[in-house]
C-alpha positions in Angstrom: -89.7 41.6 -111.0 -90.0 41.0 -107.3 -91.4 37.8 -105.6 -94.8 39.3 -105.1 -95.4 39.7 -108.8 -93.8 36.3 -109.7 -96.3 34.8 -107.3 -99.1 36.6 -109.1 -98.0 35.2 -112.5 -97.7 31.8 -111.0 -101.2 32.1 -109.5 -102.7 33.1 -112.8 -100.9 30.2 -114.6 -102.1 27.7 -112.0 -105.7 29.0 -112.3 -105.4 28.5 -116.0 -104.2 24.9 -115.6 -107.3 24.3 -113.4 -109.6 25.4 -116.2 -108.8 22.3 -118.3 -112.2 20.7 -118.8 -111.3 17.1 -118.5 -112.6 15.1 -115.5 -109.7 12.6 -115.1 -107.4 15.6 -115.2 -109.4 17.3 -112.3 -109.0 14.1 -110.2 -105.2 14.3 -110.8 -105.0 18.1 -110.4 -107.1 18.7 -107.3 -104.7 17.3 -104.7 -101.7 19.0 -106.5 -103.6 22.3 -106.5 -104.4 22.0 -102.8 -100.7 21.1 -102.0 -99.3 24.0 -104.1 -101.7 26.4 -102.5 -100.4 25.5 -99.0 -96.8 25.9 -100.2 -97.3 29.2 -101.9 -99.3 30.8 -99.1 -98.2 29.8 -95.6 -100.1 29.6 -92.3 -103.7 28.9 -91.5 -104.9 31.0 -94.4 -102.9 28.9 -96.8 -104.2 25.7 -95.4 -107.8 26.9 -95.7 -107.1 28.1 -99.2 -105.6 24.7 -100.0 -108.8 22.9 -98.9 -110.9 25.4 -100.9 -108.7 24.9 -103.9 -108.9 21.1 -103.6 -112.7 21.1 -103.3 -113.1 23.6 -106.2 -110.9 21.6 -108.5 -112.4 18.2 -107.7 -115.9 19.4 -108.7 -116.8 18.8 -112.3 -116.8 22.5 -113.1 -114.2 25.1 -112.2 -115.4 28.6 -111.7 -113.1 30.3 -109.1 -109.6 31.5 -109.7 -108.6 30.4 -106.2 -104.9 31.1 -106.6 -105.4 34.6 -107.8 -108.1 35.3 -105.2 -105.6 34.2 -102.5 -102.9 36.4 -104.0 -105.3 39.4 -103.8 -106.2 38.5 -100.2 -102.5 38.2 -99.2 -101.1 41.3 -101.0 -104.0 43.7 -101.2 -106.8 43.0 -98.7 -104.7 41.8 -95.8 -102.3 44.7 -96.3 -105.2 47.2 -96.2 -106.5 45.6 -93.0 -103.1 46.0 -91.4 -102.9 49.7 -92.5 -106.4 50.3 -91.0 -105.5 48.7 -87.7 -102.3 50.8 -87.5 -104.0 54.1 -88.4 -107.2 53.4 -86.4 
């Protein structure tokens, strides 16, 4: 399994951890989630995703799979944009 799919599995697992419905855990998990997002996904996009992840996790309800969405953006959407620019 290559690094891309390992990162997908890690993203799904981290999103699952974020679904724990326990407010004190959210206060603990939110900064860790933001930090991990910036380490998994580099650059400006990773920093923005880290902020989004932190805010989403600090709220009393979790509804976005932020790590998985970032994986999709990085490996599917961004790749398609590059292909369009190269072909166009």
